[in-house]
C-alpha positions as CSV (number, residue, x, y, z in Angstrom):
1,M,-21.7,4.5,-2.7
2,V,-20.6,7.2,-4.8
3,W,-17.8,6.0,-7.4
4,F,-18.1,2.7,-6.3
5,R,-16.7,1.4,-9.5
6,E,-13.8,3.6,-9.6
7,V,-12.7,2.6,-6.6
8,E,-12.6,-1.1,-7.4
9,Y,-10.0,-0.2,-10.2
10,M,-7.9,1.6,-8.1
11,R,-7.6,-1.1,-5.7
12,G,-6.8,-3.0,-8.5
13,F,-3.9,-0.7,-9.5
14,A,-2.5,-0.3,-5.9
15,A,-2.5,-4.5,-5.3
16,L,-0.1,-4.6,-8.9
17,A,1.9,-1.8,-7.6
18,V,2.0,-4.0,-4.2
19,I,3.5,-7.2,-6.1
20,A,5.8,-4.8,-8.1
21,V,7.3,-3.5,-4.7
22,H,7.9,-6.9,-3.1
23,V,9.1,-8.4,-6.2
24,S,11.7,-5.7,-7.3
25,M,12.7,-5.2,-3.5
26,N,14.8,-8.3,-4.0
27,Y,17.8,-6.4,-5.8
28,T,19.4,-5.9,-1.9
29,R,20.1,-9.8,-2.9
30,I,22.1,-8.5,-6.3
31,P,25.4,-8.9,-5.4
32,A,26.8,-5.7,-7.5
33,V,25.6,-2.3,-8.3
34,N,24.5,-3.1,-12.0
35,L,22.0,-2.2,-14.1
36,L,19.4,-5.0,-13.2
37,A,19.8,-3.5,-9.5
38,L,19.3,-0.2,-10.4
39,L,16.1,-0.7,-12.4
40,D,14.9,-2.8,-9.6
41,L,15.4,0.1,-7.1
42,F,13.8,2.2,-9.4
43,I,10.5,0.2,-9.5
44,Y,10.8,-0.3,-6.0
45,I,10.8,3.5,-5.1
46,A,7.9,4.4,-8.2
47,A,5.7,1.6,-6.9
48,H,5.2,2.6,-3.2
49,F,2.1,4.5,-3.9
50,A,0.2,1.4,-3.4
51,V,-0.2,2.0,0.6
52,P,-0.8,5.4,0.1
53,V,-3.7,4.7,-2.8
54,F,-5.3,2.2,0.0
55,I,-5.0,4.7,2.6
56,F,-6.7,7.3,0.8
57,V,-9.6,4.7,-1.1
58,S,-10.1,3.8,2.4
59,G,-10.8,7.0,4.1
60,W,-13.2,7.9,0.6
61,V,-15.3,4.7,1.3
62,L,-15.5,5.2,5.1
63,A,-16.4,8.6,4.5
64,A,-19.0,8.2,2.0
65,R,-20.5,5.0,4.1
66,Y,-20.6,6.9,7.6
67,R,-22.2,9.9,7.2
68,G,-23.4,10.1,10.8
69,D,-26.0,8.1,10.6
70,R,-24.6,4.6,12.1
71,S,-23.7,4.3,15.6
72,P,-19.5,4.3,16.7
73,G,-20.5,0.7,18.0
74,E,-21.7,-0.8,15.0
75,F,-18.4,0.7,13.1
76,Y,-16.5,-1.2,14.8
77,R,-17.9,-4.3,15.0
78,R,-18.2,-4.2,11.2
79,R,-14.5,-3.3,11.1
80,A,-13.1,-5.9,13.6
81,R,-14.8,-8.5,11.4
82,T,-13.1,-7.3,8.1
83,I,-9.8,-6.6,9.5
84,L,-9.2,-8.8,12.8
85,P,-9.7,-12.8,11.7
86,P,-7.6,-12.9,8.5
87,Y,-4.4,-10.5,9.9
88,L,-4.1,-12.8,13.9
89,F,-4.5,-16.1,10.9
90,F,-2.0,-14.8,8.4
91,T,0.4,-13.1,11.1
92,A,0.3,-16.7,12.6
93,F,1.0,-18.3,9.2
94,Y,3.6,-16.0,8.3
95,L,5.8,-16.6,12.0
96,V,6.4,-20.0,10.6
97,V,6.5,-20.0,7.0
98,R,9.5,-17.5,5.4
99,V,8.7,-16.0,2.8
100,E,11.6,-13.8,2.5
101,G,13.7,-14.3,-1.3
102,T,12.3,-18.2,-0.8
103,I,9.8,-19.8,0.8
104,G,10.8,-22.1,4.0
105,F,10.1,-22.8,7.7
106,A,10.8,-20.3,10.0
107,G,10.5,-22.4,13.0
108,V,8.6,-22.0,16.0
109,P,8.5,-18.7,17.2
110,S,9.1,-16.9,20.9
111,L,6.0,-15.3,22.7
112,A,7.9,-11.9,22.6
113,R,8.3,-12.6,18.9
114,V,4.8,-13.1,18.9
115,A,3.7,-10.2,20.5
116,E,6.3,-7.6,18.3
117,A,4.3,-9.8,15.2
118,L,0.8,-8.7,16.5
119,L,1.6,-5.2,17.5
120,L,3.9,-4.2,14.6
121,G,2.8,-6.3,12.0
122,T,6.4,-7.6,11.6
123,A,5.6,-11.6,10.8
124,A,5.8,-10.7,7.2
125,Y,7.3,-7.5,4.8
126,H,3.5,-6.8,4.1
127,L,2.1,-7.3,7.2
128,W,2.7,-3.7,9.1
129,F,-0.2,-2.2,6.9
130,F,-2.5,-3.8,9.5
131,A,-0.7,-1.9,11.9
132,L,-1.1,1.2,10.2
133,I,-4.9,0.7,9.1
134,I,-6.2,-0.6,12.5
135,Q,-5.4,2.7,14.0
136,L,-7.1,4.7,11.4
137,Y,-10.0,2.5,11.8
138,L,-9.6,3.0,15.7
139,L,-9.4,6.7,15.4
140,F,-11.5,7.2,12.3
141,P,-14.9,8.7,14.3
142,L,-12.8,11.3,15.9
143,I,-10.9,12.2,12.8
144,V,-14.1,12.4,10.4
145,R,-15.4,14.6,13.3
146,G,-12.5,16.9,13.3
147,Y,-12.4,17.2,9.4
148,D,-15.9,18.0,9.3
149,L,-14.9,21.0,11.8
150,F,-12.4,22.1,10.0
151,D,-14.8,22.0,6.4
152,R,-17.8,23.6,8.1
153,A,-15.6,26.2,9.0
154,G,-14.6,26.7,5.3
155,T,-10.6,25.5,5.8
156,A,-10.5,21.8,4.8
157,L,-7.5,23.0,2.4
158,F,-6.3,24.8,5.2
159,L,-6.6,21.2,7.4
160,L,-4.9,19.4,4.3
161,F,-2.0,21.9,3.7
162,S,-1.4,21.5,7.5
163,L,-1.4,17.8,7.3
164,F,1.0,17.6,4.4
165,L,3.2,19.8,6.5
166,I,2.9,17.6,9.9
167,Q,3.3,14.4,7.7
168,I,6.9,15.2,6.2
169,L,7.8,16.1,9.5
170,W,6.9,13.0,11.1
171,N,8.5,10.7,8.7
172,A,11.3,12.9,8.4
173,G,11.4,12.5,12.5
174,A,11.4,8.7,12.3
175,H,14.4,8.5,10.0
176,L,16.3,11.2,12.7
177,A,14.9,8.8,15.8
178,G,16.2,5.8,14.3
179,A,19.4,7.2,13.5
180,Y,20.2,9.1,16.5
181,L,18.5,6.8,19.0
182,G,18.0,3.5,17.7
183,P,16.4,1.9,14.6
184,E,13.4,0.6,16.7
185,W,12.4,4.2,17.0
186,Y,12.0,4.3,13.6
187,T,10.0,0.6,13.1
188,V,7.4,2.1,15.7
189,L,6.8,5.7,14.3
190,I,6.8,5.1,10.8
191,R,4.0,2.8,11.5
192,L,2.1,5.3,14.0
193,F,-1.0,7.1,11.8
194,P,0.5,10.2,11.3
195,S,3.1,9.2,8.9
196,H,-0.3,8.3,6.5
197,L,-3.0,10.8,7.9
198,L,-2.6,12.8,5.0
199,Y,-3.9,10.3,2.6
200,F,-6.4,9.0,4.7
201,V,-8.0,12.9,5.0
202,L,-7.6,13.5,1.8
203,G,-10.3,10.4,0.8
204,I,-12.6,12.1,3.2
205,H,-12.0,15.3,1.5
206,V,-13.1,13.3,-2.0
207,A,-16.0,11.8,-0.1
208,R,-17.3,15.5,1.6
209,H,-16.7,17.1,-1.9
210,T,-17.6,14.3,-4.5
211,D,-19.2,17.4,-7.5
212,D,-16.4,19.7,-7.1
213,C,-13.5,17.0,-6.8
214,R,-15.1,15.5,-10.4
215,S,-15.0,19.2,-11.6
216,A,-11.8,20.1,-10.5
217,F,-10.3,16.8,-11.9
218,R,-12.2,17.1,-15.4
219,S,-10.9,20.9,-15.5
220,V,-7.0,20.0,-15.3
221,P,-5.8,18.6,-19.0
222,P,-5.1,14.6,-18.0
223,G,-1.5,15.1,-20.1
224,W,-0.3,17.5,-17.2
225,V,-1.7,15.3,-14.1
226,L,0.6,12.2,-15.8
227,V,3.7,14.5,-16.6
228,A,3.5,15.5,-12.6
229,A,3.2,12.1,-11.7
230,G,6.0,10.8,-14.2
231,A,8.0,13.7,-12.7
232,G,7.8,12.7,-9.5
233,A,8.5,9.7,-10.3
234,L,11.5,10.4,-11.6
235,L,12.6,12.6,-9.0
236,L,11.9,9.7,-6.4
237,G,13.6,6.9,-8.3
238,G,16.4,9.9,-9.9
239,V,17.4,10.6,-5.8
240,W,17.7,6.8,-4.9
241,V,19.3,5.4,-8.1
242,A,21.9,8.7,-7.8
243,S,22.3,7.9,-4.0
244,V,23.1,4.1,-4.8
245,I,25.5,4.8,-7.7
246,H,27.5,7.2,-5.1
247,Y,27.8,5.4,-2.0
248,G,27.8,2.3,-3.8
249,S,24.9,0.6,-2.0
250,L,21.8,1.2,0.0
251,T,23.1,0.5,3.5
252,G,25.7,3.7,2.5
253,T,23.0,6.2,2.0
254,T,23.2,9.2,4.4
255,L,20.6,9.9,6.6
256,A,19.9,13.2,4.6
257,V,18.9,11.4,1.6
258,F,16.5,9.6,3.5
259,C,14.8,12.9,5.1
260,I,14.5,13.8,1.1
261,Y,12.7,11.4,0.2
262,R,10.1,11.8,2.9
263,V,10.1,15.4,2.1
264,L,9.4,14.7,-1.6
265,E,7.2,11.3,-1.8
266,P,3.6,13.7,-1.0
267,L,4.2,15.8,-4.0
268,Y,4.6,12.2,-6.0
269,Y,1.4,10.4,-4.6
270,V,-0.8,12.7,-4.6
271,P,-0.6,13.4,-8.6
272,V,-0.6,9.6,-8.8
273,I,-4.2,9.4,-6.6
274,A,-5.2,11.6,-9.2
275,V,-4.2,9.7,-12.6
276,L,-5.2,6.8,-10.9
277,V,-8.7,8.3,-10.9
278,L,-8.3,9.7,-14.1
279,A,-7.5,6.0,-15.3
280,A,-10.6,4.6,-13.9
281,W,-12.9,6.9,-15.1
282,R,-11.5,5.8,-18.1
283,L,-11.8,2.3,-18.2
284,D,-14.9,2.4,-16.6
285,G,-16.3,3.8,-19.5
286,A,-14.4,2.8,-22.3
287,G,-15.9,-0.8,-22.2
288,W,-12.3,-2.2,-22.9
289,R,-12.0,-6.0,-22.0
290,G,-9.2,-5.8,-20.0
291,A,-11.4,-3.3,-17.6
292,G,-13.6,-6.3,-16.2
293,A,-9.6,-7.9,-15.6
294,T,-8.6,-4.7,-13.4
295,R,-11.8,-4.4,-11.7
296,S,-12.3,-8.1,-10.7
297,F,-8.6,-7.8,-9.4
298,G,-9.5,-4.8,-7.2
299,E,-12.2,-6.6,-5.7
300,H,-10.2,-9.3,-4.7
301,S,-7.2,-7.0,-3.8
302,Y,-7.6,-7.8,0.2
303,G,-6.7,-11.4,-0.2
304,I,-4.4,-10.9,-3.1
305,F,-2.8,-8.6,-0.5
306,L,-2.7,-11.1,2.2
307,V,-1.3,-14.3,0.4
308,H,1.3,-12.6,-2.4
309,P,4.1,-13.1,-0.7
310,L,3.5,-16.4,-0.3
311,V,3.3,-16.9,-4.4
312,I,6.2,-14.4,-4.8
313,A,8.2,-17.1,-2.1
314,A,6.7,-20.3,-3.6
315,A,7.4,-18.9,-7.1
316,A,10.6,-17.7,-7.1
317,T,11.4,-21.2,-5.3
318,L,10.1,-23.3,-8.1
319,W,11.6,-20.7,-10.9
320,F,15.0,-21.3,-9.1
321,S,14.9,-24.8,-8.9
322,L,14.0,-25.6,-12.5
323,T,16.3,-22.8,-13.9
324,G,19.3,-22.5,-11.8
325,L,18.8,-18.6,-11.8
326,S,18.8,-16.4,-8.9
327,W,17.3,-12.9,-8.1
328,A,20.5,-11.6,-10.1
329,D,19.1,-12.7,-13.3
330,W,17.2,-10.5,-15.5
331,P,14.5,-12.8,-16.2
332,T,13.7,-13.6,-12.9
333,Y,11.6,-10.7,-12.2
334,P,9.1,-10.6,-14.7
335,V,8.5,-14.6,-14.5
336,V,8.0,-13.9,-10.7
337,F,5.8,-10.8,-11.2
338,I,3.4,-12.5,-13.8
339,A,3.6,-15.7,-11.5
340,A,2.6,-13.6,-8.6
341,V,-0.1,-11.6,-10.5
342,L,-1.6,-14.6,-11.9
343,G,-1.1,-17.3,-9.0
344,S,-2.6,-14.7,-6.3
345,Y,-5.9,-13.9,-8.1
346,A,-6.1,-17.7,-8.7
347,A,-5.7,-18.6,-5.0
348,V,-7.9,-16.3,-3.6
349,R,-10.6,-16.6,-6.5
350,G,-10.2,-20.5,-5.6
351,L,-10.8,-20.0,-2.0
352,S,-13.6,-17.9,-2.0
353,V,-15.9,-20.8,-2.9
354,V,-14.4,-22.7,0.2
355,P,-17.0,-22.5,3.2
356,Y,-15.7,-19.6,5.9
357,A,-12.6,-19.0,3.8
358,G,-14.0,-15.5,3.3
359,W,-13.5,-14.5,6.4
360,L,-9.7,-15.1,6.8
361,L,-9.6,-13.3,3.3
362,G,-11.7,-10.5,4.6
363,E,-14.4,-11.2,2.5
364,P,-16.9,-12.5,5.0
365,R,-20.5,-11.7,2.6
366,V,-18.9,-10.0,-0.4
367,R,-15.9,-10.0,-2.5
368,R,-14.5,-6.8,-1.7
369,G,-11.3,-5.1,-0.8
370,P,-10.4,-4.2,3.1
371,L,-10.8,-0.8,2.8
372,Q,-14.7,-0.2,3.2
């Protein structure tokens, strides 16, 4: 398996970013547009590289593992064992346990609500990822064959550029459809595989050209890659901050801002992926004590992804009851973030020794992430 150790570091970075997104998203509960709300909004936007990184790693590892010597039936059986038990269990769990802001009982769901949750991943705010990754798993044999056709013709980079344009048009079109045809159109379109296909195929490209990609990464000064990623974060976050300041709220933001965001986001996410690859190399080669903790966090990233909304909601509920503070107060965000990181990791490590619990955490045999 090429770059396997670096993959776990990248999963760890992405899992930390997911938690940052889902803690900072509570800026919408702050009644006024103040400095705290704007800072949380910036973090919320800047940390959205998490899902593209997970998708990239998925394409990378799958393409490295399945090189035509395994049958599609074996591939689908392995993917089904990895993803379906946790998805079904946590969909059922989050349908009855509310984790929006604080923890509570959501009531008994209707059959229509259950069907929607299973098809679109709407039982909780993070499960939409499963609706997306299941499509990519199902289409992987076709996608990788299509990539190989372009690669053998020497036009793999043309394919990546084409997917860059297609993805931008698709995601901007999803906002247009949501604005003019109804919000349900956006909900569906943004969960379909073209919305993230570029990152998946980019991972396949890295798997097919590992040595060339290593050389390319090393030929570029790390400082320039970091500057590109930082500039992208400032640009994307700045667009949203400026919009909220101008319009007074996120809901008042115009459709044009949403479309501009969709145009700019790949220009930010691709440099971030490069930065994380370089950071993973440095961590793995430096022997720093914290590197092991980061890698272990990545090894358990699937389980952490599944349980972290519950830990965030429980930590916030306890914090509010003990201190009388709310999501409108500064100390809440770092406290809940740290509690979510440590609590999610501890919960997954604890559950991993419970018989059969690994099947519900996507770790039936080894403690690795979902995207392999």
